[in-house]
C-alpha positions as CSV (number, residue, x, y, z in Angstrom):
1,M,0.0,0.0,0.0
2,K,2.8,2.4,0.9
3,N,4.6,1.6,-2.4
4,N,1.4,2.5,-4.4
5,L,1.1,5.8,-2.5
6,L,4.7,6.6,-3.3
7,N,4.2,5.8,-7.0
8,T,1.1,7.9,-7.1
9,E,2.9,10.8,-5.5
10,R,5.8,10.4,-7.9
11,I,3.5,10.4,-10.9
12,Q,1.7,13.5,-9.7
13,K,5.1,15.3,-9.1
14,F,6.3,14.3,-12.6
15,E,3.0,15.4,-14.2
16,F,3.5,18.8,-12.6
17,F,7.1,18.9,-13.5
18,F,6.3,17.9,-17.1
19,A,3.5,20.4,-17.5
20,S,5.6,23.2,-16.1
21,N,8.7,22.5,-18.2
22,Y,7.7,20.7,-21.5
23,P,6.7,23.9,-23.4
24,M,10.0,25.6,-22.5
25,V,12.0,22.5,-23.6
26,K,10.1,22.1,-26.8
27,K,10.5,25.8,-27.7
28,F,14.2,25.6,-27.1
29,A,14.5,22.5,-29.2
30,L,12.4,24.1,-32.0
31,M,14.7,27.2,-31.9
32,L,17.7,25.0,-32.5
33,L,16.2,22.4,-34.9
34,K,13.7,24.5,-36.9
35,S,11.4,21.5,-37.1
36,A,8.4,21.1,-34.9
37,E,8.3,17.3,-35.3
38,D,12.0,17.0,-34.4
39,A,11.6,19.4,-31.5
40,E,8.7,17.4,-30.1
41,D,10.7,14.2,-30.4
42,I,13.7,15.7,-28.5
43,A,11.4,17.1,-25.8
44,Q,9.7,13.8,-25.3
45,E,13.2,12.1,-25.1
46,V,14.3,14.5,-22.4
47,F,11.3,13.8,-20.2
48,T,11.4,10.0,-20.9
49,R,15.0,10.0,-19.7
50,L,14.1,12.1,-16.7
51,W,11.2,9.9,-15.7
52,D,13.6,7.0,-15.1
53,Q,15.9,9.1,-12.9
54,P,13.7,11.0,-10.4
55,D,16.8,12.1,-8.5
56,L,17.7,14.4,-11.5
57,W,14.4,16.3,-11.5
58,E,12.9,16.1,-8.0
59,D,13.6,19.1,-5.9
60,R,16.3,20.5,-8.1
61,E,17.2,24.2,-7.6
62,H,18.6,25.0,-11.0
63,I,16.4,22.7,-13.2
64,N,16.1,25.2,-16.1
65,S,19.8,25.2,-16.9
66,F,19.9,21.4,-16.4
67,L,17.0,21.0,-18.9
68,Y,18.6,23.4,-21.5
69,T,21.9,21.5,-21.2
70,M,20.2,18.1,-21.5
71,T,18.1,19.2,-24.5
72,R,21.2,20.7,-26.3
73,N,23.2,17.6,-25.8
74,L,20.4,15.4,-27.1
75,I,20.1,17.6,-30.2
76,L,23.8,17.6,-30.8
77,N,23.9,13.8,-30.5
78,Q,20.9,13.5,-32.9
79,I,22.6,15.8,-35.5
80,K,25.9,13.9,-35.2
81,H,24.2,10.6,-35.6
82,H,22.2,11.9,-38.6
83,N,25.3,13.3,-40.3
84,I,27.2,10.0,-39.9
85,T,24.3,8.0,-41.2
86,T,23.7,10.3,-44.1
87,A,27.4,10.5,-45.1
88,Y,27.6,6.7,-45.0
89,R,24.4,6.2,-47.0
90,E,25.5,8.8,-49.6
91,N,29.1,7.5,-49.9
92,Y,27.9,3.9,-50.2
93,S,25.2,4.7,-52.9
94,A,27.6,7.0,-54.8
95,K,30.3,4.4,-54.7
96,I,28.0,1.6,-56.0
97,L,26.8,3.9,-58.8
98,Q,30.3,5.0,-59.7
99,D,31.6,1.4,-59.6
100,E,28.8,0.2,-61.8
101,A,29.2,3.1,-64.3
102,Y,33.0,3.0,-64.5
103,G,33.2,-0.8,-64.4
104,L,31.0,-0.9,-67.5
105,K,33.7,0.9,-69.5
106,D,36.2,-1.9,-69.0
107,M,33.7,-4.7,-69.4
108,L,31.7,-3.6,-72.4
109,N,32.7,-2.2,-75.7
110,P,32.4,1.6,-76.1
111,I,28.9,1.3,-77.6
112,Y,27.4,-0.3,-74.5
113,Y,29.3,2.2,-72.3
114,K,27.8,5.1,-74.2
115,E,24.4,3.5,-74.0
116,T,24.7,3.2,-70.3
117,L,25.7,6.8,-69.9
118,L,22.7,7.7,-72.1
119,L,20.5,5.6,-69.8
120,I,21.8,7.4,-66.8
121,E,21.1,10.8,-68.5
122,L,17.6,9.7,-69.5
123,T,16.9,8.6,-65.9
124,L,18.0,12.0,-64.6
125,E,15.8,13.8,-67.1
126,K,12.7,11.9,-65.8
127,M,13.3,12.9,-62.2
128,P,11.5,15.8,-60.6
129,E,13.2,19.1,-61.5
130,K,14.3,19.8,-57.9
131,R,15.9,16.3,-57.4
132,K,17.6,16.5,-60.8
133,K,19.0,19.9,-60.1
134,I,20.3,18.9,-56.6
135,F,21.9,15.7,-57.9
136,R,23.6,17.6,-60.8
137,M,24.9,20.3,-58.4
138,S,26.2,17.6,-56.1
139,R,27.7,15.1,-58.6
140,F,28.6,17.2,-61.7
141,E,29.3,20.6,-60.1
142,D,31.0,19.0,-57.1
143,M,29.1,21.2,-54.6
144,S,28.7,20.3,-50.9
145,N,25.3,19.7,-49.5
146,K,25.6,22.9,-47.4
147,Q,26.3,24.9,-50.5
148,I,23.4,23.5,-52.4
149,A,21.1,24.1,-49.4
150,E,22.2,27.7,-49.2
151,I,21.8,28.4,-53.0
152,L,18.4,26.8,-53.2
153,G,17.1,28.0,-49.8
154,I,16.3,24.6,-48.5
155,S,17.5,22.5,-45.6
156,I,20.5,20.2,-45.7
157,R,18.3,17.3,-44.9
158,T,16.2,17.9,-48.0
159,V,19.4,18.0,-50.1
160,E,20.6,14.8,-48.6
161,N,17.3,13.1,-49.1
162,Q,17.0,14.2,-52.7
163,I,20.5,13.0,-53.5
164,Y,19.8,9.6,-51.9
165,L,16.5,9.2,-53.8
166,A,18.3,10.1,-57.1
167,T,21.1,7.7,-56.4
168,C,18.6,4.9,-55.6
169,E,16.6,5.6,-58.8
170,L,19.8,5.5,-60.9
171,K,20.9,2.3,-59.3
172,K,17.5,0.7,-60.0
173,T,17.7,1.7,-63.7
174,I,21.3,0.3,-64.0
175,V,20.4,-2.9,-62.3
176,F,17.3,-3.3,-64.5
177,S,19.2,-2.6,-67.7
178,W,21.8,-5.1,-66.7
179,F,19.1,-7.7,-66.1
180,L,17.6,-7.0,-69.5
181,F,21.0,-7.1,-71.1
182,L,21.7,-10.6,-69.5
183,V,18.3,-11.9,-70.6
184,I,18.8,-10.8,-74.2
185,A,22.4,-12.0,-74.2
186,E,21.3,-15.5,-73.2
187,R,19.0,-15.9,-76.2
């Protein structure tokens, strides 16, 4: 019975703590992230972590600075993780595409190589204008994602996502054309 009473008291304290501080934490996260959805995720993560450690939030004198620090650290960790994941995904996709395109030159006669380059160009032309432009700026003009984002007035995440989608689309086209080539070659 005593344990249930302590749990109820703890829940009530946390509800008050949450109601008092959640808007401030979310607003701070929004200011740093510029995305309401990401800010909400971070704010929820802050309070989820605090729920498991009542000694961190119960009867703290300087809770605001603690919450700001915790929120900032979670945001920095999220950004770092996102950057690492995106860089790996981009490099991996670009390497596969590049290996496939350049590997074709050695394996096929120049006619097939030129046809493959034409296929890549046609695939790029069918992409949405924004995606095509971003991909060309990245791969053909050798611009960084940050430069592209600044020039086009969009977020770096949008640039990264569009490059990833373009690379996937090109890869599918190349794989499909190779499959057709092999089927025709077997006849």
